[in-house]
N, C-alpha and C positions, 0 to 999 in steps of 0.2 A: 504494500500500500504506500509506504514512504517513497518507494521508487517512482511511483506515479505522481505523488504530491510534489516531490522535488524535481520532476521531469528529468530523471536520469535515464539515459539511453545507452545502448550498447550491449555488450555480451553479458554483463552482470544482470541487467534487467531481464534479458531473455532467459538466463539460467534460473533466476529466482522465480520468474513467472511460470516457467515450465514445471519446476519442482512444486510450486504451489498448486497449479492446475491439475497435476497428476497425483497429488497426495491429499491435500487439505480437505476438499469437499467430501471425499470418501471417508476420511478419518472422522469428520464431523458426524457422519451417519453411522459408521460402524462403532463409534464410541458408545452408542446406546444398546448395542448387542451384548449378549452375555459374554463373559471372557472366552475368547477363542484361541486356538492355536496360532502362533505368530505367522506361520505361512498362510493360513486361511485369512487372518486379519489383513495382512499385506495385500493378498490377492483381491479381497473384497474392497479394500480402500482404493486401490489403483483402478480397479474395474469401475467402481461407482464414480470415482473422480472423472474418468474418461467419459462415462455416460452423462454425467451432469454438465461437464464442459461442452460436450457435443450438443446436448439439448439446448443449452443457453445460446450457443452459436447458431443453431438451426432456427431458434426463435427470432434471433436478430436478422437472419437472412430472409425468413418468411415475412417478417414485418417491414422489410426494406429500410431498417434503421440499423446500420452497421456502426455501433458505438462501443468498441471493445474496452476502452479505458473506463467509462462509467460502469460497464457490465462487470469488469473484474473488480472494481471497487465495491459494487453491490454484492458480488459473490463473496468477497473478503469480509464484508460486514455480516452477511448471513452466516458464513462459516464461523466467524468469531463469536457471534451471538449464540449459535448452537453449542460451541465448545464451552463458552462461559456458563450456559445453562447446564450442560453436562457436569462441569466441575462443581457447580452449586448443588446439584442433586446428589452427586457422589460424596460430597463433603458431609452431607446429612445422614448418610447411611454407612454402615460398616461394610467394608469390602468382603466379598466371598473368599474364603480360603479353603482350597481343596488340596489335600496332600494325602499320600499313602500312610502317613503316620497317625492320622486321626482314627479314632475307634469307629467301627461300623463300615469302613471302606475295605474292600477286598485287597 
């Protein structure tokens, strides 16, 4: 977001934008799932991120309003809001702990 606000261009902006677009939206959604295996969590996060970014791009194309900078700022705000909501919900509940040392587990 700060790269857009300060109008930074070049390789740094491209790399940060790609990393954000390929991970952050999916992490915001998968954060609400039960604890998953890391491989499944990464796969879901990247897949959902690609889907969300593609849907956002297609909506801009269909509506004939190609405005990528405000769209990415809006996406960043939505992702940030979801992650803040997730953190606030998780801070009120005790995290699940599953291990083989606990009684009752095989």
